[in-house]
N, C-alpha and C positions, 0 to 999 in steps of 0.2 A: 712163389718161385718165379724167377725171371726167365722167360722162354725166348726173349729177344736175343738173336745171335750177337756175339761179341764183334766189335769193330776190329778189323785186322789192319795193323799199322806196322810198317817197316821203317826203321831208322837207318839212314845211310850216311856214312862218313868215309873219308879216304881210306883209312886202314883198319876200321872197326876195332880200334884198340882202346879208345878213351871215351869220347863224347857219346857215340852211339851205344857203347856198352853201359854207360851211366844211364842213358835214357831207357834202355831195355830193363835195367835193374829197377829203376824208379817205377816204370810202368807196371812191371810184374807185381811190385810191392803195393803201389797205390791204386792201380786200376785193373788188376788182374781179373776182376769179375766182369768188367765191361769191355776190356781191350785185350785182344790177342796180339802179342808183340813179338817182333823179330828185329834183329839188327844184322847189318852186313856192311862190307866195304868194297870199293872198287879194287882194293888190294887187301892183303892181310898182313898186319904188322905185329900180331900177337897181343895178348891182353896186357895193358899198361899197369905195372905194379903200383904206381902212385894212385891211379884211378881206383884200383881194388882197395888200397889203403883208406882213401878218403870216403869211399862208399861204406866201408866197414865202420868208420867213425860214426856214420849216420845210421848204423844198424842194418845195412843192406849188404848181403854177401853176394858179390858177383864173381868170386874166385873160380867158380866152376863154369862160367860162361866161356865161350870160345870165339876167337877172332875168325870170322867167316867171310869168304868171298861171295858176292851176290849169286854166283853160279852154284853154290852149295846149299842154297835155301831149300827147305823141304816143300815149300809152296811157292806159287808164282802170282797168285791173285791177292791184291791188297786193296782195301778201301782207300788207304792213304800211304804214300811214300813220302817220307819227310827227310830232306837232305839237311844235314846239320853243319855243313861247311861249304864254302864256295867251290872248292875243287871237286867235291862230290856232285854238286849241282852241274858243274861243267862236264864231268865224266859221265853223268847219267841225266841228261836234260829230259829224257823220256824213259820211262820204265814200263815195258810191256806188262799188262796186268794191273797197272795202277789205276784205281778209280780217279784219284786226284794226286797230283804232285804239289807238294808244299815245301817252300824253302824257309828254314828257321835257323839262322846263323848264330853259332856260339863260338866264342874264342877257343883257340886250341891251347890247352894248358901246357903241353910239352914245349910249344913254341914260345910261351911266355916265360919259361924258366931259362935264366941265363947261367953261364958257368960261374959267375961271381956271386950268385945267390946262395944263401945258406938253405939247407933242406926245408926248414920251416917256412921261409919266404916262398919257396917253390910250391910247397903243399898248399899255401894260402891261395895261389892261383887256381889250383885244382878244386879247392873248396868253394871258391867263388863261382866257378863254372858249374860245379855239382849242384849248388843251391839254385842257380838260374835254371838249370835243366829241371830240377824238382818243381819249381814254380810253374814252368811250362807244362809239365806232365800232369800236375794237379788239375789243369783246365781241360784235359783230354776227355772225350773226343771233341767236345764242343768248340774248342779253340780252332780245330782243323776245319770244321764245317763252314765257317765264315772266312777262312784264310784264302788268300789268293796265292799266286806264285811267289810273291814277295810281300809278306805281311808287314 
C-alpha cells in the first residue's frame, strides 16, 4: 500500500472551460493514485461542449466537471499551480498557497476554430490539444519537479 500523500496540483486557465478541464480529466484518469487534481479559472465560461466531446472520444467523461472560479476551490494549498495559458499566468502571477508556480502553455482550441471551418476541422484542433495535454499529464508529477516558471 502506498502511504505517500498524493501531490496536489491545480490547473489554471482563463475560463476553466477547455484546457484546464481536459488536464483535470486526464489527471484523474491517468494519475489519480499519485496526484490530487483541481482546475479553476480567473473567470468561469462554462464547460466547453467540444472539449467534452473529444475527451469522450478518448474514453474520458468530463461531462460532470464544473467550470469553477479560483475563489470556489475547496482547498487553497497546492504543491503546484500550473497555468495553461498566457492570460491565466498574467491574471495569477502568484497564487497564495502554491508550493511552486509552473507555466505550461497550450493552444486555445476555441480560438483556433474559425467560422469557415467545418465541424470536423474544428474538432481536430481540440483533439490535437487534448493529445498534447495527455502527453504532459503522463509525465506528472515528475515533469513539474524540474520545471521552472517557463519550461
